[in-house]
N, C-alpha and C positions, 0 to 999 in steps of 0.2 A: 148378513146372520140368516140364517134358518128361519122363519116365521111359524109362528104357532098358529092355528086353524082360525081363520077370519070371522067374523061376527055373523055375515050371513050364513053359515055353515053350521053352526053351534047348536048342537040338539040338546031337548032338556037334558038335564043333570042325572036322570034315572033312566036314560036311553043311551046303547052307543051307536053313533051315526053308521052309518053303511060303508061311506068311503075311511071311516077308520078302521073298522073290522077287514075291509079289502087291505088295506094297508097293512095290517098283521097278519093276513093271508099270505099277501106277496112276501113279504119280509122273511117270516115263518119257513115258506117255501125255499128261498134262498138260501136260510140257512141251513134248512133239511141237507139241499144237494152239494154243498160245499163240505158239510160235517160227513155225511155218507161217503164222499169221496174219501176221505182220510184215512179209513177201516174196509171200507167194502173191496180192496185191493188186495188185503192181507190173505184173504183163504185162497188167494189164486197165485200166490208166490210160487210154490213149487210148479203149478201149469206153468205158469211163464216161465221158470227155469229150463223146463223140458221143451216145452214148444218155442221158445223163443232164443235159445242158447244162452240163458244169463244165469251168472254166477252170482254169490252172495253176496258180492257188493253191488251190483249191478241191483239185485234185488232190494238192498236197503235204497239206494238212490231213486228208483221207482216210487217208495214211502216219501225218503226224503226230500227228493227231488219237487215234491209237490208242496209239502209241510214248509219247507226251507224258504222258498219261494213266497210261498203264503204269508210267513210270518216276516219276512225282509221288507215286502213290500205293503202291509198293512197300515203303516202309519202313513206313509205319504196318500194311502187308499183313503185314510182317516179325512187328511188335509182336502185332499179331492171329493169326498164327501160335503165338508162345509164347504168349501169354494165353489163348486159346480149346483148344489141343492142335490139331498140325498136320493131323491127318486131318480134323476139323471142319472149320477153315478150308479146309482144300484143297476139298471137297465144296461148301462155299459159293460159291466163286469160279469154279468147274465150271459150277454150276447157270447162275450169272450170264451168265459168257463163252457157255455154249450160248445163250441165251435172247436175248442181245444178238444174235447171230450169226443168228438165225431173223430178228429185226428186219433187220440189215445184207440180209438176202437178198430181202426184202420191200420195200426202200428206193425209192421214186418221185422222189427229187428229192436233190440235192449235200448239201441242210443235214439232213435223214432219214439219210442213211448218215453224214454226219461225225457227228452225234449218237450213233449208234447204235455207229460205231468208239471213241469216250467211254467207252462202257457197254463195250464190249469190254474196253479197258484196265484199266476197275474190275476186272471179273472176273479178268485175267489179274493184276493185282497182288495179289489176294489170293491166287489159288491157286499161282503159281509159287516164293514162298519157302517156303511150306507144301511144296511139294511137295519141296525140296531138305531141309526139316528133317524129313521123311516118313525119307528115305533115310538123315540122319544117324542117328535114332535107331533104325532098324530093324538098323543094322550098328553094333552097339559097339565090336567088332573094326578097327582101323586100317588093315590090309591089306585084308581084304576090303571095308572103305567105300572107302578110294581104286578099288578094282575097280568098285563100285556107283557112285559117282559118275564114274565113266568112261563106262557104260552110259548114265547118264543123261544125260552131259551131248553124248555119241556121239549120242543120239535125238533130243535139242534144236538140236544144230548139223545135222545132216543134215536136218531138217526147215526152218531156216532156208536151206540151200543148195537142199534140193530145192522150195521154194516157188514160185519163176518157173518151172521146168519143169513142176509141177505146176499151177501155176496157168494156163500156157499149154496143155498138155492139156485141162483141164476146161472152159475158155474157147472153146478150138476144138469141142467136143463138146456142150456144155450152155449156155452161156452164162456169164455175170459171175455170176450170182445164186448158181449152183451152188459158186464160191470161199468161200462163207461157210456157204450149206446142209449143205456136209460135213462142218461141225462136229457138227452133230447127231447123226450116227453117232457119230463119236470121242468125241462127249461121254457117249452112253449106254455104250460101251466102258469109257471111264475110271472113271465111278462104280459099274462092277461090279466092277470091279479094285478099289477104293477100299472098297466093302463086305468084300471079303475080306485087306484089308491090317493091318496091325501099329496097333492101339490106342493112339493117344499120348493122355496127359490132360492136363488143362489146366493153363498154369504160375502160379505162384506168387501171382498179381495183380498183375503189373504196370500201370500205366495207361497209356493211350492218350495220346501225347502229341499233344493236336489244337492246341495253338500251334504248334510246330514243324510239324506238317502244314499248316496253312493257309499256312504262310508257305513249304515246298517247293511249294506248288501256284502258289501267286502267282510265287515267282521263275520255274522253269519256263515259267509260259504265259508269263510276260512276255517272257524271252531268245524262245521258240519265234515268238511271236507279230512281235517285232522282227525276227527273221533270215527269216520268210515275206513279212511287210508291209513290211517295209523296201526290196525290189527294186522294188515297185509303188507304193507309195505316196509313197516318198524317205526317206532316211536323216535327213533334218532336221526331218519333219513332227513335229508335235506327237504323235501317237498314238503314233508309233515311238520318238520321243524317251523320254515317258515308260514305255514299256513296259520299255526300256532302263535306268530309273533305277531301276523297280521290280525288275527282276532283279539289279542291281547292290546294290543298297540289303536286297534279300531275303537273297541269299547272305550277307551279312554278319551281318545279324539272327541269321541259321540258326546262324553257328558259336557268336555271341556266347550265343543261348538257350540250345542242346545242353552247352555248359559250365557250363550254370546249374540247368538243368532237374532237378527231384529224379529223375525216370525219363526222360532223353532217348529219343526215339524213333531217334536213333544216337548209343551213346556215344563221344564224344570218343577213350576211350583206345582204342579199336580202331584207332586210325590211329598208335599207338604199334609195332606191328605191322608193321616193313618190309614183310611179302608182303603184307597186306592191301591197304595203301595200293597198291602196285605193282600188284597185279592188278585195282584199281579204276581205273587210269591205263590198263592195257593193255587192258581191258574197254570205257573209253570210248572208246579209239581203234579199234578194231579194229570197235564198230559202227558208229562214225563214217563211217569208210572204208568197209564192205562194205553198210551200207544204204543210202548216199549214192548209191555207184558204181553198184549195182542198180538202183537208182532213174533213173538218171541213161541207164544203158545201155539199160533198158527204151523209156525216149523216143527214145534215138537209132536205136535198132533198128525200132521203128514208126512214128512219126512223122516222123523226118527220114531214112528208107531206105527206109519202104514193106513193113517183112517183117510178116508177120501174127504172130498172137499163138502162136500153134503153134509158127510158125519161131522165135521169140523164146524161148520156153520149152527150146526143142531146142538152141538156141546155147548157154543155160546148163547143158546136161545134165553136160558134163564136167567142169566146176567143182563141178557137183553131187555128181557120183560122185566123186570126187577127196576133195572135204569127206569124205561119209561113210566112206570107207575111214580118211582121215585122223584124223577124231574118235573111232574105236574104235581106232588105233595110238597116238592121244595120249592116251588114257586108262592103257594097257599101260605106254608109255615111263614117264609121270608115276609109276605104281606101282614101275617099275624104277629110276629113275634120278632121280625129283624132279620139280618143276615148272618148273626154272627154265630149261635148254634147250630142253625143248619149248616155254616160252613164246616166248623170248628168238628161237630158231630158227623159230617159225612165222610172227612179227611180220616177221620180216626177208623171210621167202620170199614173205608177201600183198605188200609193199612192191615186191617184184620182180616179181610179175605186173602191177602197176597200172603198173612204167616200162615193164614191156613192152605194156601197152596204149598208154601216153604214145607211145614210140618206133612203136607201128603206126599210129597216128593215125586219126581218126574214120571213113576211108574203106576201111580195111583190110576184106581178105576176110574173110568167116566162119572160115575156118579159123585163121587168123592171131588174131581175139579167143578160138576155142578154147585156143589154144595158150598165151594171155597169163594167161586167166582159170583155169587149173588150176593156177600156184603159189598163186594167191588160196585157192581149193579147201584145198589140202593146208595152208597156213600156217594158215588160220584154224580148220580142223579141228585141228590140233598145240595151238594156242594155249589153246582153249577149255576143255578137262578140266583144263588144268596149273594156269590161273586159278582154275577151281572148286576144284578140291583144296586148292590154296594158302589159300585163305581158311578152307576149314572145317576143317584141320590145326591153322589158325592160333587160332579163336577155341574159348571152351568151351563144352559144348554146348548149355547153356540160352541161349546168343545164336547159336545154330546160322539161326535164323528172321531176324534182324534183319541177322547178317551176309551171308546170301546176297542178302537184300534188300538190301542194300547194296550188294554188287556187281552185282547185276541192275539196280538203278537206276542206275549208273554206264554201264553197256552200253546203257541204251534212253535216257537223255539222250543219248550217244553218235549212236545211232540217230536221235533226232531232229533234233539240229544238223545231222548230217549232209546230212540231207534238204532240210531248211531251207536251210542256207548254199548248198549244191550247187544247188539250185533255182533260188536267186537268182542265183547266178552266170552259169547259163547263158539267165536269164530275158530279156536284151537281145538276145545272140548266141550263140548254143547252142554252136558249136565252139570259139571262144574260154576260154568259159565250162568247156566240159570239160575241156581240156588243163589249165587252171588249176585245176581240182577235183582231177583225178588226182595232179598234183604234189603238192598241199597233203595228201590223203592218204597218199600213199608217204609223204612227209617226218614227217609224224605218226607214220607205223609205225616209223620208224628212230628216232625220238628215244624212245618209248617203251621199244621193245628194249632200248635203253641204261639207260633206269630198271630194267629187269628185271635187266639185268644186274647193275647196281650192288646191288639192295636184296633180289632174293632169292635167297636161299640154295643153296650146292649139294648134290644129295642129297635123301634122304625129309626132307619137312618134320617 
């Protein structure tokens, strides 16, 4: 079991020890990198289509190859964190992520880029749950931990929001390869900070649930393949039908197996905590809406309206600034009043922004898109720290890695499904598909906010 800081390293109550600050810095930098790569590539999709000869299906896999692997392997990544020790697992994931980013930057074909994006997802899946577990163990005091998690979540949330802006700037100045090569510099900084962070020990020998992991990979691969390829091959074709069968059967078998496995990768008893289950729903829906809509807006602005990548990135700037500010505020609000109101209010604001985009229509001027996307940024920024804190304060310290992996798995599955589904909806006719996607995303957020209102308790967790 991972240990809390030892007595000889204990600082006065009024001060935060330097090794705890380095831990938070390293973990936040890692979260920044894996979050940035989930959205930074979106503004480059039209460029990738031209320079690498990639079609719409290829472009969906460039996005979903990363998020799918990220989602499918996070649970085993959480188990590795608990088994190996959070800092060691974090360093392994960080190195793998940097190396695969280098391959992305050197890609010469859609297939090479997609394969490297899968490899990035593996590194992120190991790294992210370990980063949150590092924070959990470096801050044993609940109040200090809530503030630290708020910072960690704010950095990751800001990176997700800033991805399209930074992507547009780098694409305009240095070309699409720079979107991946920038991770080399970020990774070096992260590794240097990791060397000075709190050294957590390995866990108590929990075995890896390999059968469960195989089923997760098959289930999510089948679901994503069906959603992406269904619009191209046809929903009744044999490959798509078989993929859906694999997804449904795999999901059912996973639940059955996790109830019977001696050491499950996702203990079902975690779902007896309403806050854990509700945070998972909120995380899925938020990324479903955000990743899917950013994907579509990037295609709308460049392919349909002819804007440059730089102009597209700047259109996302107000949303990104709003999300950064709201992430910091969300962490503080959660520490003061608990996670319920920030989660619920954030989701409703997000939905309001999407309804504003729907009302404005696809031919709306840029200023109207700016106004509509600001509530999206504020809402997402408020909700992420709250849902993260709700999960960490629910589970025992030894399950910090697997619990954080459970939440982030739900989030990444949501992102993969959003891109796959919305990409399919716009494949035949872009504008009607865009309107339907906005309506679906807004409705999902409103329903999720009602789940939060019902099952997340008022006040501090």
